[in-house]
C-alpha positions in Angstrom: 9.0 -0.3 5.6 7.6 3.4 5.5 4.1 3.8 4.2 4.6 4.1 0.9 4.8 1.1 0.5 2.1 -0.4 2.2 0.3 1.9 0.0 1.6 0.3 -2.5 0.8 -3.0 -1.8 -2.5 -2.1 -0.8 -3.1 -0.8 -4.1 -1.0 -4.4 -5.8 -4.0 -6.1 -4.2 -7.2 -4.7 -5.0 -5.7 -4.1 -8.3 -4.7 -8.1 -8.4 -1.6 -6.6 -10.7 1.1 -5.3 -10.4 0.3 -3.2 -14.1 -2.8 -1.9 -13.5 -1.5 -0.8 -9.4 1.5 0.9 -11.4 -0.5 2.8 -13.6 -3.4 3.6 -10.3 0.0 5.3 -8.8 1.5 6.9 -11.0 4.1 4.8 -11.0 6.2 2.9 -13.6 5.7 -1.1 -13.2 9.5 -2.2 -12.6 10.4 0.7 -9.6 7.1 -1.3 -8.1 7.7 -4.7 -8.9 11.6 -3.9 -6.3 9.6 -2.0 -4.2 6.9 -4.7 -3.8 10.6 -7.0 -3.4 11.8 -4.7 -0.8 9.2 -4.7 1.4 8.6 -8.5 1.4 11.8 -8.5 1.8 12.6 -6.5 5.1 8.9 -7.9 6.3 10.6 -11.3 5.8 7.2 -12.9 3.8 6.1 -13.4 0.3 3.1 -11.0 0.1 2.3 -11.5 -3.3 2.4 -14.9 -5.2 2.7 -13.6 -9.0 1.2 -15.3 -11.5 0.8 -15.2 -15.7 -2.1 -14.0 -14.6 -1.5 -11.7 -12.2 -1.0 -11.7 -8.0 -2.8 -13.0 -5.7 -1.9 -12.6 -1.3 -0.2 -15.3 0.0 -1.8 -16.4 3.1 0.7 -14.3 5.0 0.3 -11.6 2.5 -3.7 -11.8 3.5 -2.4 -11.1 6.9 0.2 -8.7 6.6 -2.4 -6.7 4.1 -5.6 -6.3 6.9 -2.8 -5.0 9.1 -1.5 -2.8 6.4 -4.8 -1.5 5.8 -5.8 -0.5 9.5 -2.4 1.1 9.5 -3.4 2.8 6.8 -6.8 4.1 7.7 -5.5 5.5 11.2 -3.1 7.4 9.4 -6.7 8.8 7.8 -7.7 9.4 11.1 -5.1 11.8 12.4 -5.0 13.2 9.0 -8.3 14.2 8.8 -8.4 15.3 12.7 -5.5 17.7 12.7 -6.8 19.1 8.9 -9.7 20.0 10.1 -8.4 22.0 13.3 -5.8 23.6 11.4 -8.6 24.9 8.9 -9.8 26.0 11.9 -6.9 28.4 12.8 -7.0 30.1 9.0 -10.0 31.0 8.5 -10.1 35.2 8.5 
């Protein structure tokens, strides 16, 4: 599992569609579908129920996505913290 896969899953949840998520992520739909299936296989749960109307998180998927969002928020905080420090270093 990597951060990119977490971002993919969160975008699929937000879009409620793998096709729309792929478009938003500038990916092709088969690649995103495969990445989500690989993530589900790796964590050992079905994150999304796939229907003809789109995708919705399973009960376990909701819990997984909650944690994924927290992880991504923490990563963003750390990146922001150190981006500010790097800007100060490069000021003349």
